[in-house]
C-alpha positions in Angstrom: -4.9 -55.0 50.0 -2.1 -53.4 48.1 -2.2 -50.0 46.3 -2.7 -51.4 42.8 -5.8 -53.3 43.9 -7.2 -50.2 45.6 -6.7 -48.2 42.3 -8.5 -50.9 40.3 -11.4 -50.8 42.7 -11.6 -47.0 42.8 -9.9 -45.5 39.7 -11.6 -42.2 40.1 -10.7 -41.6 43.7 -7.1 -40.5 42.9 -7.2 -37.7 45.5 -7.4 -40.3 48.3 -4.1 -41.7 47.2 -2.4 -38.3 46.9 -3.6 -37.1 50.2 -2.4 -40.3 52.0 0.4 -40.7 54.5 3.1 -40.2 51.9 4.1 -43.9 51.6 2.1 -44.4 48.5 4.0 -44.0 45.2 2.7 -41.4 42.6 4.1 -43.5 39.8 1.7 -46.4 40.5 -1.1 -43.9 40.6 -0.2 -42.2 37.3 0.2 -45.5 35.5 -3.2 -46.8 36.7 -4.9 -43.4 35.9 -3.6 -43.3 32.3 -4.4 -47.0 31.8 -8.2 -46.1 32.1 -8.3 -43.5 29.4 -10.6 -44.6 26.6 -10.2 -44.1 22.9 -12.9 -41.4 22.7 -10.7 -39.0 24.7 -7.8 -39.4 22.3 -10.0 -38.9 19.2 -11.4 -35.7 20.8 -7.9 -34.5 21.5 -6.8 -35.1 17.9 -9.9 -33.4 16.5 -9.4 -30.4 18.8 -5.7 -30.2 17.8 -6.5 -30.4 14.0 -9.2 -27.7 14.3 -6.9 -25.5 16.3 -4.2 -25.9 13.6 -6.6 -25.1 10.8 -7.8 -22.0 12.7 -4.2 -20.8 13.2 -3.4 -21.3 9.5 -6.6 -19.4 8.5 -5.7 -16.5 10.8 -2.2 -16.4 9.4 -3.5 -16.3 5.8 -5.9 -13.6 6.7 -3.2 -11.5 8.4 -0.9 -11.9 5.3 -3.8 -10.8 3.1 -4.4 -7.7 5.2 -0.7 -6.8 5.2 -0.5 -7.0 1.4 -3.7 -5.0 1.0 -2.3 -2.3 3.3 0.9 -2.2 1.4 -0.8 -1.9 -2.0 -3.2 0.8 -0.7 -0.2 2.8 0.6 1.4 2.7 -2.9 -1.8 3.7 -4.5 -2.2 6.7 -2.2 1.4 7.8 -3.1 0.7 7.4 -6.8 -2.6 9.2 -6.5 -0.8 12.2 -4.9 1.8 12.2 -7.7 -0.9 12.0 -10.4 -2.9 14.8 -8.7 0.0 17.2 -8.7 0.7 16.4 -12.4 -2.9 17.1 -13.3 -2.9 20.4 -11.3 0.3 21.5 -13.1 -1.0 20.5 -16.5 -4.3 22.5 -15.9 -2.3 25.5 -14.6 -0.2 25.4 -17.8 -3.2 25.7 -20.1 -5.5 27.9 -18.0 -3.2 30.6 -16.4 -0.6 33.1 -17.4 2.5 33.8 -15.3 5.3 35.9 -16.7 7.8 34.9 -13.9 7.4 31.2 -14.2 5.8 29.6 -17.3 5.3 26.4 -15.4 2.5 28.0 -13.5 0.9 29.3 -16.7 1.7 29.6 -20.4 -1.6 30.8 -21.9 -1.6 33.6 -24.5 -2.4 37.0 -23.1 -5.0 38.9 -25.0 -4.2 42.5 -24.3 -7.2 44.0 -26.3 -9.7 42.0 -24.2 -7.6 42.2 -21.0 -7.8 38.5 -20.4 -6.0 35.3 -21.2 -7.1 32.8 -23.8 -7.3 29.5 -22.0 -6.2 26.3 -23.7 -4.1 28.3 -26.1 -0.3 28.5 -25.5 2.7 29.6 -27.5 6.3 28.5 -27.5 7.5 31.9 -26.6 5.8 31.5 -23.2 7.5 28.1 -22.6 11.0 29.7 -22.5 10.7 30.8 -18.9 10.2 27.4 -17.2 11.6 27.2 -13.6 11.6 24.2 -11.3 8.8 23.8 -8.8 8.6 21.2 -6.1 5.8 20.1 -3.8 7.6 18.4 -0.9 9.1 15.2 -2.4 7.3 15.8 -5.8 8.9 17.8 -8.6 8.3 18.4 -12.3 10.9 16.7 -14.4 9.9 17.7 -18.0 7.2 19.1 -20.2 6.7 17.8 -23.7 4.7 19.7 -26.4 3.4 17.6 -29.4 1.5 18.6 -32.5 1.3 17.0 -35.9 4.1 19.2 -37.2 6.6 19.2 -34.3 7.5 17.8 -30.9 9.7 19.4 -28.3 10.6 18.4 -24.7 11.6 21.0 -22.1 13.7 19.4 -19.4 13.2 21.3 -16.1 15.0 19.1 -13.6 17.3 16.1 -13.8 17.2 14.0 -10.7 17.3 10.2 -10.2 13.8 8.8 -9.6 12.0 5.6 -10.3 8.5 6.8 -9.6 7.3 9.1 -12.4 3.9 9.8 -13.8 3.1 11.5 -17.1 -0.2 13.4 -17.6 -1.4 14.6 -21.0 -3.6 17.6 -21.7 -5.1 18.8 -25.0 -4.5 22.5 -26.0 -4.0 24.8 -29.0 -0.3 25.2 -29.5 0.6 28.1 -31.8 -3.0 27.8 -33.3 -2.6 24.0 -33.9 -4.2 21.2 -31.9 -1.7 19.4 -29.7 -0.9 17.6 -26.5 1.0 18.9 -23.5 2.6 16.1 -21.4 3.7 16.9 -17.9 6.0 14.4 -16.2 6.2 14.5 -12.4 8.4 12.4 -10.2 9.1 11.8 -6.5 12.5 12.0 -4.8 13.8 8.6 -3.7 
């Protein structure tokens, strides 16, 4: 009996042929072994491949979504810090008095009552504006607006694309108005 007939009789006993005396040819064995694969095995292999591909694409889309979310969150945190500093400076302008740097406070000083009048500022106090920076964040300008006038005080002129303006209501020379503080980041 030759090798092919033995393989047809015992297709699942391939180890007997491989462990033989070395005269048997592996090509004949491989051909006979793959000849007996049924169509259910091929369909299962295709289904597994398709489901694996779908899983990989889903994981890729999820990773892309996470990367975009992380990037946008990082930008929001940077903008929040910039806006926070602008709000703090605007509040300091209308609630404090500092004769050395008006950027830290421009309220009217009431000498008779020995206190400052919060939310009331005058133009004479805005003359002494000096630059202030908080790391990469600096104050670019302050704009004062009322119904009768508008004036912008430029503090620093640097090149920046990321700027935020914050507005605050106050009494300016006895008239209701808006103070706008523009803060930027260095880039």
